C-alpha positions, 0 to 999 in steps of 0.5 A: 361140222357134223353135216346132216345127222346120219346122212339124212336117213332119219330126217323124217323123225327129227324135230327142232328145239325148243322141245319142252315135251319129248315123244317116243316117235321123234328125236331132237335134231341137236341130239341126233347131231350129237349121236352122229358125232359119237358114231362116226368119230368114236365108234366108226372112224375106220368106216366113216370119213370124218372129212367126208362128213364135214365136207358134205361128201359122205352120202346116204348111200355111203352110210347104207354100204356100212350100215350093218357094221354101224348098227352092230357097233352102236349096239355094242357101244350101248351095251358096254355103257349099260354095264359100266356107270363110269362109261355111261357118265362119260358118254353123257358128257360127250353127247352133252346131255342125259337126254341125248344119251337116252335118245340113242336107242330111238336113233338106232331103231330109226336106222333099222327101220329106215326103209319103213320110214320111207314107206310111212311117208308114202302112206301119209301122202296116200292118206290125202287121197283116200276118200272112203273112211272105211278104207282109211280105217283099214289103212290105219290098222295096217300100221304095226300098232302092236309095236308101239315104239315102231308105230310111234316112229312111223306115225311121226314120219307119216304125219309130215305128209298128211294135209288134214290130220282131222280125218286121221283123228275122226277115223281112229275115234270110229275105230276106238268106239268113242272119243275118250282118251282111254278108248284111243289108248286102248285101241293102240292109237296113242302114237297118232296123238303123240305124233300130232302133238310132236308136230304141233310143238315142232312149229314153235321154232319157226314162230320164234324169230317173230321180228318185223322182218321174219319170213312172214309166208313161212310164219303164216304157213306154220301157224296154219299148220299148228291150227290144223294139228291142234284143232284135230285134237281139241275139237274131237278128242275128249282128254281126261282132266289133268292128263299128259296130253291135255297138259301138253296141248295147253302148254304148247298153245301158250308157248305159241301164243306167247311168241305171237303176242309181241308181234300182234301188239306192234301191228297198229304202231307199224301201220301208223309209222308206215302210212304217216307223212314225215313231219320234218323235212322232205317226205320220204318212204320208209320201206322197212316200215312199209314191209313190217306193216304189210307183214303184220296185217298178213299175220293178223289175218292168219291169226284170225283164221287160227284163233280157236287154237290160240290164247289171244282172243282179247288182244286179237279183237283189239288189234283187229279193230284198231288196225281197221280204224287206222287203215281207214284213217290213213287211206283217207288222208293219203287219198286227200294228199294224192288229190293235192299232189297227183305226181308225188311218188312217195304218197303214191307208194304209200297208197299202194301199200295201204290198198294192199293192206286193206285187201287183206284186212277188209276184202278185195272189193273194198280194195277195188273201191279204193283203187277207183277213188285213187284213179279218180283223184289222179285224173281230177288234176 
């Protein structure tokens, strides 16, 4: 077990698989893990305790203490394999892929720039508080745009802290003179666009476990983040037809939509199964189905807010309409049942779940109306 790659010092630029499109400012966590093993096991076994790494006891401060030697050995190691194709082949095999080998120089730059990465994150937080567009423009131009490789790392680190990426994009458009892709590139702001796309792609791993019991709050937050990132580009930048940026944007939009689509198709079925009274034997509550139905409605409401960044319009419209119809039918049935059996805990629990879903799918006022109808039904007996 390699622990956190490089004791967490380059976490600000790490992204999670799947990574269909690599960017200069980030490194896949799996590649960083492989690079870290190469460093502490093969290059620096006398400087870095493998047991300490495995146990989690090797800290960032421990790595800082030996960093000059670590960087020197990484530089020498890369120089050696660059001169010898057989050594290069063995290194690629040890790391597990050509891509992991190719990421090593970026890891080295990130380690050399580790103090700047921390400052970049602070810069990202500060962007959220800068209300004047002119001041934001000055702040952006203070970044090392003449060194695109370093700027890529810093913008990636900064963007993790920026709540509203649209302000970043509208500011670089003003500085660039117009909204065309060519103008943004000419002014040296390519790393900003790359960072936004990299962060958008980095939401995909959170959306992968889209089963009924996924962490729905995390999924919804990730979907909202994806939407803010994508809209900051698609709503403002004029991408050239067929450009890499346009292609990446289209592809990651499809990937996210494909991951959400199966869950979207299940929402109505989950509601029907959760809210329907058992047909055989004694009625009982299926808590798993109730949770799946509630989660599905929360997801549906989030998709509604983010639909401009997704390729799900027809399916969403169908699911939204059918969910509303299904909820109204089941709520009416359960209100009728509670009138007949006011003390039944199963019917009561179903109504609780249905009212919660109605609040999300419709509005709080409708939910309040249902609560009053339920109270009246219970009083009548």
